[in-house]
Structures are given as C-alpha cells and as structure tokens.
N, C-alpha and C positions, 0 to 999 in steps of 0.2 A: 639433551642429556649426553654427557661426555662419553663417547664411544658406544652408547646404548641406544641411540636413536631417539627421536622425539615424538614418535607417533604413538599415542595412547590407545588403549582398547576402546572399542565402540561401546558406549553406555547402553545403547539400545540392544546390541547383540548380547551383552552380559545380562541385561534384565530379562531378555527372552530365555536365556539359558537357565537363569535362576528360577523363573516361573515354571519351566519344564521340570526342574529338580523338585520343587515343592509339590507339583502335581503328581510326580512319580511317587513321592513319599505318601501322599494321601491315597493313591491308588494301591500302594503296598499295605495299607492298613493303619498308617499312623494317624493318631488323633490330631496332632499338631506337628509342625516342623518349622525350623528356621535354618538359615545357611549364611555362610560368608563366602564370597567369591572374590579372590584377590589376584590381581595381575601386577607384576612388578618387573622392573628392569634396573640393573645395577652395573656400575663400573668401578673398578679398583685398580689403582696404580701404586705399587710399592717400589721404592728405590733404596739402595744401600750403597754408600760411597759412590754415588752418581750413576750406578748401573741398575737397570731394571731387574728386579727380582720376581715380581708378580705383576701380571697384567691380566685382569679378569673382566670379562663381560658376560653377563648372564641375564636370562629372562625366565620368568616362571608364571604359571597360571594354576591356581589351586582352588578347588571347591571343597568346602567343609560343610557337611550336612549333619544336623541334629534332629532326631525324631523323638516324639513322645507317644507312648502307647500304654494305656492303663496306668498312668502316673509313673511309668518307667521311661528312662531316657538312654539313648546311645548316640555316639558321634563317630562318623567315619569321614575320611578325606580322600580326595581323588586328584591326582596331578594331571594337568592337561585334559580336563574333562570334555568329553564329546557327548552330544545328545543321546547317542545309542547306548552309552554306558550308564545312563541315569537310572533306568528301571532296576538293574541289577544292584547298583549302589543302594538304592532306597530299600529294596527287599532285604539286603544283607543288614542294613541298619535296623530295620524293624525286627528282624530275627534276633539280632544282638540285644536289643532292648528287652526282649522277652526273658532273657536270662539274667537281667539286672533286678535289683531289689526295688520295689515300689516306694514312692515317697509322695505324700499329698502335695508337696511344694514343687514337684517336677511338672511345671506347666509354664506356658508363655505369659508375659505380662498381659493385663487387660488392654485392649486396643487404645483406650483413652490415655493410658500411661505413657505411650510412646512420645518421642520428641515430635512436635508439630511443625517444626521448621528447622532449617539448617543455616546457622549464621555464616556470614562471609568471613572466613578466617585467613584467606590469602596464603594457603599452604603450598601452592604449586607455582614453581617458577616457569612462567610461560615461555621463557627464552630457551629452555632446555638445558641451560648450562653451557660450559665451554666444550670445545672439541677435544678429542682424545689427546692430541699433541700438547694442548695447553695444560691439561691435567697432569701429564707427565712432567712438563716443564715446571709447574708449580711445586711438585714434590721435590724435584732436583734443586730448585732455588731455595726452598725451605731448608733442606739439609745443608746446603752450602752456607747459608747465612749462619746457622747454628754452629757449624764447625769452624767458621772463620772468626768467631768471636774471641777465641783465646787459644794459645798453643797447647794448653793442657787438654783441650778437647781434641782427642786424637783418633776417635773411632765413632761409629754410629750403629745403632740397631735399626736404622732406617727411617724413612719419611714416607708419608702416603697421602694421596688424594683419593677421595671416594665420593661417588654421587649415586643417587638412586631416585626413582620416581615410580609411581604406581597408582592404581585405582582400586577402590574397595566398594563392594556392594554387599549390603546386609538386607536380607529379606526374611519375612516371617509369614506363615500361612494365615495369620489373622489380620493381615492388611498392611503391615509396615514395610516400607522399602526405603532404604537410605543409601545415598551414593556420595563418595568423597574421593578427592584426588590430592596427592601430596608429592613433595620432593624434598630431598635433603642432600647437603654437601658437607664435607669435612676435610680438614687438613691437620696432620699430626706429624710429630718428629720426636725421636728418642736419641739424643747425643750421648756419647760416652766420654768421660774424662778420667785422667790418671793423676792421683795425688802424689805427694812427696815421698810416700812409702811404696809407691808402685801399685797401690790398690786402685782398681777401677770402679767407678760408680756411674750410674745412669739415672737420668730423669728425663722428663719430656713435657710437652705441652700440646694441646689440641683445642680446636674450636669447631663448632658445627653451626649450620644455619639452614633455613628452609629455602632461601633464595641465594643464588651464587653471589649477587652483588653485596650481600650482607656479611659474607665470609671475610674474616681478618686475613690480611695478606702475609706473605712469607717473611717480610722484614720484621714485623712485630712479633709474630709467632716464633720465629727463629731466635730472636733476641731473648725472649722470655724463656724458651727452653734452655738456652745457654746459661742464663742467669741461674736457673733452677739447678742445673747439674753442677755448676761451679761452686755454689754455696754448700754443696755436700762434701767437698774435698776436705781431707784431713779431719774427719769426724772423730769425736772422743766418746767416752762413756758419760752418761748423765748422772748427777747426784741422785740419791735415793731419799724419798720423803714425800711429804704432801706440799704441793706447790700450785700456784695459778697455772692454768694451761690454756693457751690460745689455739684455736683450730682455724687453719686457713680455709678459704671458701670451699675448695674441693673436699676437704676433710670434714668440715661442718656439714656439708651435704650428706655425708655418710651417716652422721647422727640423725639428720632429718629423715633419711630413708628408714632408719631403724624405728624412729618414732612413728612414722606413718604405718609401718607394718603392724605396730601394736594398736593402731586405731582402725585397722581393717576389719570389717564386719565378720569375715570368715574366721578370723582368729578369735574375735570377741565372743561370738555366740558359742564357740567351742570351749570358751574359758581358757584359751591358750595365750592370752595377753594379760600382763600385769595391770592393764588399765581397764579391764572388762567391767569393773564395778565403780569406775571413777567418773562417769559422766556428770558434768556440772561441778566438778571439784578442781582445785588447783593441781596441775600436773607439771608445771614448769614455772620459772621466774616470770614476773610480770613483763619482762622485756621480750618474752617469746610469744610471737604470733605466727601460726602456721596456716598457710593459705594454699588452696588448690584452685586453679583458674583454667578451666578447659577451653575457654573461648578467647584466649590471648591471640591477637593477630600475629601470624608467622611464628607462633610458639612451637618449640620442638616437641612438646607433648600435647598440643592442641588437638581437639576433636569436636565435631559438631554434635555428636551424641556418643554414649558409651557403647561398649561391645554388645549390649543387649537392646540397643535402640532407644534407651531411656535418656531424657534430657539431663544435662548438667548445668551448673552455674558456679560462679565464684563463691567459694565456701571457706570461711574461717573455721578450721577444725579445732584449733587452739587459739584462743583470743586473750591476749594479755595474761597468759599462763593458765587460763581456765579451759578445760576440755568441754567444747560446745557440741561437737558432733563426732560420731563414728563415720567412717567411709564405708558405704554399703553397696553391694550389688543386690539384685532382686531377691535371691535366696536368703542372704543374711538379713536383709531388711524385713522379710516376712518372719524369719525366726526371732528377730529382736522386736517385732511389732513396732518398727520405725519406718519412716519414709525412705525409699531408695534415693541415694544421693547422686546417682549417675556415675558410679565408679566400677561398674560391672565389666568383667572380661567375658567375651563370648565363650560359652562352654562351662563357665564357673570360675569364680575368683574375683579379686578386687585389685585395682591398679589406679595409681594417681595419674593426673594429666600433667599440667605445669605446676609442680609442687614447689613452694618456696617458703623460706623463713623470712618474714618481713624485715627489711633493713632498719638499722637504728641510726643514730645521729653521730656516732663516734668513728673517726677515721682509724684505720689500722695503725697508722703511725702514732696517733694519740694513745691508742690502746697499749701499744708497745712501750711508749714512754712512761706510762703510768703503772707498769708492771716491774717492781723492783727485782724480782728473781722468779724464774719459771721456765716453761717450755712452750715452744711453738711446734705444733704437730704439722708436718708437711707431707707425710706419707704414712700409710698403714700397711702392715704386712701380716697376713694370716689373722689369727685371733678369732673371737667368736662372740655371738650375742644370743642370749636366751630371752625370747619374747615373754615367756611365762613368768619369769622372775625379774626381768629388766637388767640382769647382770651382764656386764660388758667387760671384756679383757682383750687387749689389742697390742700387738707388737708395732712399734712406730719408729719412724725416723723424724728428725726435726732439728730445731735450732734452740740453743740454750740462751736464756736472757739473764743478764747481770746489769743492774743499775739502769734499767729501762732501755738497754741497747742489746743488740744481738752480739753475743760473745764468741760463740763457736758452734759448729754443727755437732749433732749427737746422733748415735746409731744404736741399734739393739736396745731400744728403750721399751719397757713394758708400762702401759697405762691401763688402769683398771678402775672400775666403779660401777655404780648402779645407775641406769639411765634416768630413773626418777630423781636421784640425788644430783646427777650431773646437770640435768635441765633446770632443776631448782636452784642451782648455784651459778647459773649464767648471770654475770654482773656487767657485761658489756656486749653490745651487738654492733657490728661494723656497718658502714654506709656503702660497702663495696659489692653490692649484689650484682651478679653478671648472668643474665639469662642465656648467653651464648655458651655457657659451660655444660648445659644439658637440660633435661626435663625436670631434674630435681636439683635445686640450687639453694645456696645459703650464703650470707655474708660471713666475714670473720666473726668468730665467737670467742669470748673469754669465759672460762669457768673459774670461779674464785679459788677452788682448791680440788686437786685430784691426787690420787696415789701414783707416784712415778718411781720407777726403779730400773736399774740397768740389769741386763741379762748376763 
C-alpha cells in the first residue's frame, strides 16, 4: 500500500476483541448485540502545478457496538478500542438504549437468515500497491499530460493519487461472524483552461479500481481530462423549449442513483417515495433495466454480505421498465412483509452495491447522429430531487446538438422534469457502460424530450 504499509490487522486478534465486546454487552444486560470492527490504512498525494500540496498517510481502528434491550437499541463507537475499555462502552450503550423508544422490530436476524458463505470477490490487491514515490510521480505525470495537451490549458486545480486498504469484521451475538478485506486505488485530475473572452473553466476525469494493475494510466486519463475541459470553452446560452436530452455516463449515473433511492425500502415503507405503490408496474421505458450485483469480481461496490450479515445476489430491481423489487434492509423488509434483499447498512438504512443500468446496443456516436437538435448534459450543478413526488430540477452544463453533430458548448442551462416521465421517455441506451467510473454506473442515455431553459 503506497506509503501506508502492507501489513494488515490480525484476523484472530480482531475476532478475539469482537468476542470480548459482545460478551461485555451481554454482561451489561443486553438481550442481543452486534458490532463492526474496521481497520484501515490510507495514503493520499495531491499535487498542483507539479508541487506537492497534500501528502497524507493515516491509519484507523474503530469498533462500533449496537445493543438491543427490551426491543430498544443504541449504538456507540470507540476509536482505537482496547479490551479494558469494552465493559464501560457496553454499559453506556445499554444505558443509552433504555432511554430510546421500543419497537418490536428492533432485533437481530434469525440465525438461519445470515449469509452461509463468503464468495471469493478478489477485492484485495495482495501486492499492496506502489510505493509512496510512485504514487506522487503518477499524480505529477497525470497533471503534466493534461496541461500539455493544449496552450489554452494554463492552470490546474490539481491531480491526485490515493490508495487505501483495510479489514472489516462483523459479529453478532446470535452466532454470525463475517470477515472481509479490500483495497482501492484512484487517479484524478482537474485542469483549468481559458477561453477567448478570458473566462476560465475547469473539468476533470478520474478512475478507480480495486487492484492497482487495473487502474488506467496517466496518459489516457490526462488526455480525457484535457478533452473535457477544452470542449467547455466559449460556451453560450442554450435555446429554451422541449428537446431531446442525452446524458453522458457520469450524468446518467446520477439519474440511476435517484431511481435507486426511490426503490429503497426505508423510503418505501414510510411512503416517501413516489414508487411506493408501484411494485409490478411500468416505471420506465422498456429499454431500462436496473441491476444490483454485489458479487462482481473486483467490483468497486462488491461485498460478500450486506451490513447486517445478510446474503445478497444479482437482482434486477427494474426489468425492461417493470418494477420487480424494492431494495430492502432487515427492518424495511419486515415492515413491508417482503424478503430482505441484502441491501442493509449496519445500524439501519439501505445501500446499493454495484448498481448499474444495463447497456443497450446503440453507440453514443449513433445516438448523437440520430438527434436532430437537443442537449448533451455533461455536468450538473446544484439542483434538487424530491423522492416523494419524483420532481427533478437541475442546473447543467453541456453541449448543444444541431443536425446530429455537436454545435457548441452551453452553460447555465436548467433542465427539469419528473423522474417518472424522464425514465419513461428513454428512447436510446448506449453500449458504453464503464464499471471503473464507480459503484453506481450507467451508459449514455437519451430522453426523447425534456424541458430545457437558459438561466
């Protein structure tokens, strides 16, 4: 691990510490308890104009304990936990639980519900990654590549290399114990360019991977960052009206994230999602299939089990436009009287793993060529989304299309609509899905018509 050392925590030592914490919770009067014991090491190198601005190396060890007493629950955390501190932590947690409201659903899963195995996901780079000097050199090279692409690129907000690795233990007093290790690497850069009017614009590019050998190199990343910032120069206002709108992959992923939030069981059972009553109905175009896949090898969101120790599996939440499943943790599954789907967050809540919109068969170039006039959204600024109504309004930057070609960049564009209508109007899905962009990804999308206006 770059600059952070390569020696992980001892699994046996952490398991012994976890067992002591659970025993302390029971001794303090808890009916049940579970915990997360996380150990991590990270390294970050940020450079700007070739000079190091940030060089950070850090390590952490945190124990988070949750106790259940008379159907009341409480959570407490302890940094750098020592065995001698566990009885006091447990006693404080039990005392805190006594002041909380009871709920019949505040209890651990049945033992048979836990994941029975941990699939091999290859989430840890055994090499430890590059040494510190190499990480710094990569960031410098990446910035240099981006800035050398064009004289109009005359400044930089910096480039960075980051790496991290860690171990996670989840244990429950009713028998479950799960152990996983992982690593992650990233490279990013934000060049600045000046247009003919002297106005400066910035854009950037970044990639992530579980293994250092899978990370894109500075040449490709720098060239893409330069291309992205240069295409924003000399931007104009956009026409106002209703037009086809294309969303580049990173922007399409934002829509996917909004859709998933409306499928999350914690919002659904509270009726804070516009999709709460729509299970089994059409919620999007037949071109839209939304999949969550927790067991993807080397996936940026992969996990052997969810935050509650429950198993997950590849799940089509939306299939050919039809809403097939809500994503549930244990509590929302119980409230909705549905099976838990393995999307639980420890302590409460719902989260995706590797969430993606299935690619189509249309290339982005063909999508552009078949659009007579419209907008390509390349960035989003501010804006808001209301999960209860599905209303979405967003400030955007982008590129204007005329005659199936990019005509000029646009800025200060407002795009608005209802997510239900937006997804229903998807008339083309790209073939350019890229899992290295994050844990939530999508290909290029085209919506047949959206309201577009200049600010």
